[in-house]
DRENVEXRO-288872 format. One record per residue (C-alpha): residue number from 1; residue in three letters; x, y negated, z negated. Coordinates in Angstrom, 1 decimal. Last residue first. Layout:
BEGIN
  nr rest      u      v      w
 NUM  ala      X      Y      Z
...
END
This chain:
BEGIN
  nr rest      u      v      w
 262  pro  -12.0  -21.0   31.2
 261  lys   -8.2  -21.6   31.3
 260  tyr   -7.1  -23.9   28.6
 259  phe   -3.4  -24.1   27.8
 258  lys   -2.9  -27.6   29.3
 257  leu   -6.0  -28.6   27.4
 256  ala   -4.1  -28.4   24.1
 255  glu   -1.7  -31.2   25.2
 254  pro   -4.6  -33.5   26.3
 253  leu   -6.5  -32.6   23.0
 252  tyr   -3.8  -34.0   20.7
 251  ala   -5.1  -37.5   20.4
 250  lys   -8.7  -36.3   20.0
 249  ile   -7.5  -34.0   17.2
 248  asp   -5.7  -36.8   15.4
 247  ala   -8.8  -39.0   15.6
 246  ile  -10.9  -36.2   14.2
 245  arg   -8.5  -35.6   11.3
 244  thr   -8.2  -39.2   10.4
 243  asp  -12.0  -39.7   10.4
 242  asp  -12.5  -36.6    8.3
 241  his   -9.9  -37.5    5.8
 240  pro   -6.9  -35.1    5.9
 239  his   -7.1  -32.2    3.5
 238  thr   -5.6  -31.7    0.1
 237  ser   -7.2  -34.9   -1.1
 236  leu   -5.9  -37.4   -3.6
 235  phe   -4.2  -39.6   -1.0
 234  glu   -7.3  -39.3    1.2
 233  pro   -9.6  -40.7   -1.4
 232  pro  -11.9  -38.1   -3.0
 231  lys  -15.1  -36.9   -1.3
 230  gln  -18.5  -36.8   -2.9
 229  gly  -20.9  -34.8   -0.7
 228  gly  -21.7  -35.2    3.0
 227  gln  -22.1  -32.3    5.4
 226  glu  -21.9  -34.8    8.2
 225  ser  -18.1  -34.6    8.2
 224  met  -18.3  -30.9    8.9
 223  arg  -20.6  -31.6   11.9
 222  gln  -18.0  -34.2   13.2
 221  trp  -15.3  -31.6   12.6
 220  phe  -17.2  -29.1   14.8
 219  lys  -17.9  -31.7   17.6
 218  val  -14.2  -32.7   17.8
 217  ala  -13.1  -29.0   17.8
 216  glu  -15.4  -28.3   20.7
 215  asn  -13.0  -30.2   23.0
 214  pro  -10.7  -27.1   22.5
 213  asp  -12.7  -25.2   25.1
 212  tyr  -12.3  -21.5   24.4
 211  gly  -10.4  -19.3   26.9
 210  ala   -8.1  -17.4   24.5
 209  met   -5.2  -19.8   25.2
 208  ala   -7.5  -22.7   24.4
 207  met   -8.3  -21.2   21.0
 206  phe   -4.6  -20.9   20.2
 205  ile   -3.7  -24.4   21.5
 204  leu   -6.4  -26.1   19.3
 203  gly   -5.3  -24.0   16.4
 202  met   -1.7  -25.2   16.7
 201  lys   -2.8  -28.8   16.4
 200  asp   -5.3  -28.2   13.6
 199  ala   -2.9  -26.0   11.7
 198  glu   -0.3  -28.8   11.7
 197  ser   -2.8  -31.2   10.4
 196  glu   -3.8  -28.8    7.6
 195  his   -0.2  -28.0    6.8
 194  met    0.7  -31.7    6.4
 193  arg   -2.3  -32.2    4.1
 192  ser   -1.1  -29.3    2.0
 191  phe    2.5  -30.6    2.0
 190  lys    1.4  -34.0    0.7
 189  leu   -0.7  -32.4   -2.0
 188  ile    2.4  -30.9   -3.6
 187  gly    2.7  -33.1   -6.7
 186  leu   -1.1  -33.5   -7.0
 185  thr   -1.5  -29.8   -7.9
 184  gly   -2.6  -27.3   -5.3
 183  gly   -5.0  -26.6   -2.5
 182  val   -7.4  -23.7   -2.5
 181  gly   -7.2  -21.0    0.2
 180  phe   -4.0  -19.1    1.2
 179  ser   -1.7  -20.6   -1.3
 178  gln   -4.4  -20.7   -3.9
 177  leu   -4.8  -16.9   -3.7
 176  leu   -1.1  -16.4   -4.0
 175  leu   -0.7  -18.8   -6.9
 174  asn   -3.5  -17.0   -8.7
 173  arg   -1.7  -13.6   -8.3
 172  thr    1.6  -15.1   -9.5
 171  leu   -0.1  -16.7  -12.5
 170  glu   -1.7  -13.3  -13.4
 169  pro    1.5  -11.3  -12.9
 168  lys    3.7  -13.6  -15.0
 167  glu    6.7  -11.4  -16.1
 166  ser    6.8   -8.7  -13.5
 165  leu    5.2  -10.6  -10.6
 164  ala    7.3  -13.7  -11.4
 163  val   10.5  -11.6  -11.5
 162  ser    9.7  -10.1   -8.1
 161  leu    8.8  -13.5   -6.6
 160  gly   11.9  -15.3   -7.9
 159  leu   11.4  -17.6  -10.8
 158  gly   11.8  -21.3  -10.1
 157  gly   10.2  -22.5  -13.3
 156  ala    6.9  -20.6  -12.8
 155  gln    4.6  -23.6  -12.1
 154  val    6.6  -26.0  -10.0
 153  leu    9.1  -23.7   -8.3
 152  leu    6.7  -20.8   -8.0
 151  gly    4.1  -23.1   -6.6
 150  gln    6.4  -24.6   -4.0
 149  ser    7.4  -21.1   -2.8
 148  met    3.7  -20.1   -2.7
 147  arg    2.8  -23.2   -0.7
 146  glu    5.7  -22.6    1.8
 145  asn    4.8  -18.9    2.1
 144  gly    1.2  -19.6    2.6
 143  his    2.1  -22.1    5.3
 142  arg    3.7  -19.3    7.3
 141  ala    3.1  -21.1   10.6
 140  ile    1.6  -17.9   12.0
 139  ala   -0.7  -17.6    8.9
 138  his   -1.9  -21.2    9.0
 137  ala   -2.4  -21.0   12.7
 136  ile   -4.7  -18.0   12.3
 135  glu   -6.9  -20.2   10.1
 134  his   -7.0  -23.0   12.7
 133  gly   -7.6  -20.7   15.6
 132  met  -10.5  -19.0   13.8
 131  val  -12.0  -22.3   12.7
 130  val  -12.1  -23.7   16.3
 129  ala  -13.1  -20.2   17.6
 128  leu  -16.2  -20.3   15.4
 127  gly  -17.3  -23.5   17.3
 126  thr  -16.6  -21.7   20.6
 125  glu  -18.8  -18.7   19.5
 124  asn  -21.7  -20.9   18.4
 123  lys  -23.1  -23.0   15.5
 122  thr  -19.7  -23.5   13.7
 121  ile  -21.7  -25.5   11.1
 120  pro  -24.5  -22.9   10.5
 119  leu  -21.7  -20.2   10.5
 118  ile  -19.7  -21.7    7.6
 117  gly  -21.9  -20.3    4.8
 116  thr  -21.6  -16.8    6.3
 115  tyr  -18.0  -16.7    4.9
 114  phe  -15.2  -15.8    7.3
 113  val  -12.3  -13.6    6.1
 112  val   -9.0  -12.9    7.9
 111  lys   -6.1  -10.6    7.1
 110  gly   -3.4  -11.3    9.8
 109  gly   -0.3  -10.1    8.0
 108  ser   -0.1  -13.1    5.7
 107  met   -3.6  -14.3    4.7
 106  cys   -6.2  -16.0    6.8
 105  trp   -9.1  -18.1    5.5
 104  ala  -12.7  -19.1    6.0
 103  asn  -15.0  -21.4    4.0
 102  val  -18.4  -23.1    3.7
 101  leu  -19.5  -21.2    0.7
 100  asp  -22.9  -19.5    1.1
  99  asp  -21.4  -16.0    0.8
  98  asp  -22.2  -12.8    2.7
  97  val  -18.7  -11.8    3.9
  96  leu  -17.5  -11.6    7.5
  95  asn  -14.3   -9.6    8.2
  94  phe  -11.5   -9.8   10.7
  93  glu   -8.5   -7.6   10.3
  92  trp   -5.2   -7.9   12.2
  91  lys   -2.3   -5.7   11.4
  90  tyr    0.7   -8.0   11.7
  89  asp    4.2   -6.4   11.4
  88  lys    5.7   -7.9   14.6
  87  val    3.8  -11.2   14.3
  86  arg    6.4  -13.7   13.1
  85  asn    9.3  -11.6   14.5
  84  gly    7.9  -12.2   18.0
  83  his    8.9  -15.9   17.8
  82  gly   11.1  -15.9   21.0
  81  his    8.7  -17.8   23.3
  80  lys    7.2  -14.8   25.1
  79  lys    6.8  -12.8   21.9
  78  met    4.9  -15.6   20.2
  77  tyr    2.7  -16.3   23.2
  76  ala    1.7  -12.6   23.6
  75  glu    0.9  -12.4   19.9
  74  val   -1.1  -15.6   20.0
  73  gln   -3.1  -14.4   23.0
  72  lys   -4.0  -11.1   21.4
  71  ala   -4.9  -12.9   18.1
  70  ile   -7.2  -15.3   19.8
  69  lys   -9.2  -12.5   21.5
  68  asn   -9.2  -10.3   18.4
  67  gly  -10.5  -13.1   16.2
  66  val  -13.2  -14.1   18.6
  65  arg  -14.5  -10.6   18.9
  64  lys  -14.2   -9.7   15.2
  63  val  -16.1  -12.9   14.2
  62  met  -18.7  -12.3   16.9
  61  glu  -19.3   -8.7   15.8
  60  ala  -19.9   -9.8   12.3
  59  asn  -22.3  -12.5   13.6
  58  ser  -24.2  -10.1   16.0
  57  gly  -24.8   -7.4   13.5
  56  ser  -22.6   -4.9   11.6
  55  lys  -20.3   -4.6    8.6
  54  ile  -21.3   -7.6    6.5
  53  thr  -19.0   -7.5    3.5
  52  lys  -20.6   -8.2    0.2
  51  asn  -17.8   -9.2   -2.2
  50  glu  -15.7   -7.4   -4.8
  49  lys  -14.5   -4.6   -2.5
  48  leu  -13.6   -7.0    0.2
  47  phe  -11.6   -9.2   -2.3
  46  thr   -9.7   -6.2   -3.6
  45  gln   -8.8   -5.2   -0.1
  44  tyr   -7.5   -8.7    0.7
  43  gln   -5.6   -8.9   -2.6
  42  thr   -3.7   -5.7   -1.9
  41  leu   -3.1   -6.6    1.8
  40  ser   -1.9  -10.1    0.7
  39  met    0.6   -8.6   -1.8
  38  ser    2.1   -6.4    1.0
  37  met    2.2   -9.3    3.4
  36  leu    3.8  -11.5    0.9
  35  gln    6.5   -8.9    0.3
  34  ser    7.2   -8.7    4.0
  33  glu    7.4  -12.5    4.3
  32  pro   10.3  -12.5    1.8
  31  leu   10.0  -15.7   -0.2
  30  met   12.2  -18.8    0.2
  29  asn   10.4  -20.4    3.0
  28  leu   11.8  -23.8    4.0
  27  gln   10.4  -25.4    7.1
  26  lys   11.6  -27.4   10.1
  25  arg    8.8  -28.6   12.3
  24  gly    9.0  -27.4   15.9
  23  thr    5.3  -28.0   16.5
  22  ile    4.8  -25.1   18.9
  21  pro    6.3  -22.4   16.6
  20  val    7.3  -23.6   13.1
  19  lys   11.1  -23.8   12.7
  18  ser   13.3  -22.0   10.2
  17  cys   15.2  -22.7    7.1
  16  ala   15.8  -20.1    4.3
  15  val   19.1  -21.7    3.3
  14  met   18.0  -24.3    0.8
  13  phe   15.2  -22.2   -0.7
  12  leu   17.6  -19.3   -1.1
  11  thr   19.9  -21.6   -3.1
  10  leu   16.9  -22.8   -5.2
   9  val   16.0  -19.3   -5.9
   8  ile   19.5  -18.4   -7.1
   7  ile   19.7  -21.5   -9.2
   6  gly   16.3  -20.7  -10.9
   5  ser   17.4  -17.1  -11.5
   4  tyr   20.6  -18.0  -13.1
   3  lys   19.2  -18.1  -16.6
   2  arg   17.7  -14.7  -16.0
   1  met   21.2  -13.1  -15.9
END
């Protein structure tokens, strides 16, 4: 039976076609989103236990406030435009962890983490909304599902998720974490850069819906660019080059500003 697992998975991959809200891009997600949500919840709770979560204070409150404002608008938009199934089982959580890494992420089901290391770059509530909108966009667009699907095909020989969990639990866990944070192998970098650009566009609209000026995104990414450090050529990077990203954001601002009501 197992020899047919790869064929079964590939068949599911071919038929599991849907469109990403707002951008309309066709995507192939072969994994049950409900199962990814369950796995995400488990890993999210483990992460919070293993890291220092900041429970109170102005920064922790700001992360929750911005997250809830954007999530509320996103849910209303999804339901209004026929995408309510994407958020129907979401139980949003927004946490700030004490870590110098410049990072933030959102798992399936609306499980969000911000690192204190990114706060000096976001600088203010609107800057934080840039990142929050971007990370929520990754979850709404189900980029994690796409990345996980690709990872199982490339690294687990096309095993289905349940079989991979049973036979290769450590690999499957690592693939999940990478799918919602770190990039991947060179063979799937194209998709990662595409996801980042798509999340930028959707994130601009999401923050605008919640009353945050999307023009702040340009300033935020300029500050990110000024962080310096050795950066690989764009074709070897999982993220768009800073100049490319900023130019794309500027080009998309007129569309995002249509949703902006201060």
